C-alpha positions in Angstrom: 0.7 0.5 -0.2 2.7 2.9 1.3 5.0 2.2 -2.0 2.2 2.1 -4.1 1.2 6.1 -2.9 5.0 6.7 -3.4 5.5 5.5 -6.8 2.1 7.5 -7.0 2.9 10.3 -5.8 6.8 10.2 -7.3 5.1 9.7 -10.5 3.4 13.0 -10.6 6.0 14.2 -8.9 8.2 13.2 -12.2 5.9 14.5 -14.2 5.2 17.9 -13.1 9.2 18.0 -13.5 9.1 17.4 -16.9 6.6 19.6 -17.6 8.6 22.5 -15.9 11.5 21.4 -18.3 9.1 21.4 -21.3 8.1 25.1 -20.7 11.5 26.1 -19.2 13.2 24.7 -22.8 10.8 26.6 -24.6 10.5 30.1 -23.2 14.4 29.7 -23.1 14.6 29.5 -27.3 12.0 32.3 -27.4 13.8 34.0 -25.0 16.7 33.5 -27.2 15.1 34.8 -31.0 14.0 37.5 -29.1 17.8 38.9 -28.0 18.6 37.6 -31.7 16.8 39.1 -33.6 17.2 42.6 -31.1 20.7 42.3 -31.8 19.9 41.8 -34.8 18.1 45.4 -35.8 21.1 46.8 -34.1 23.6 45.4 -35.8 21.7 46.8 -39.2 20.6 49.8 -37.6 24.0 50.0 -37.0 25.3 49.3 -40.1 22.8 52.1 -42.2 24.3 54.7 -40.5 
């Protein structure tokens, strides 16, 4: 009984961690792209001068 309960809890924790990691991964990719586009924009702006 106790073993089954802990297995369920562990499974829930793992799922939560996986979801968090996926969200973090997606967020970091979006953030990198945003920083990259902003950097490119700044470089292009400087080239025009």
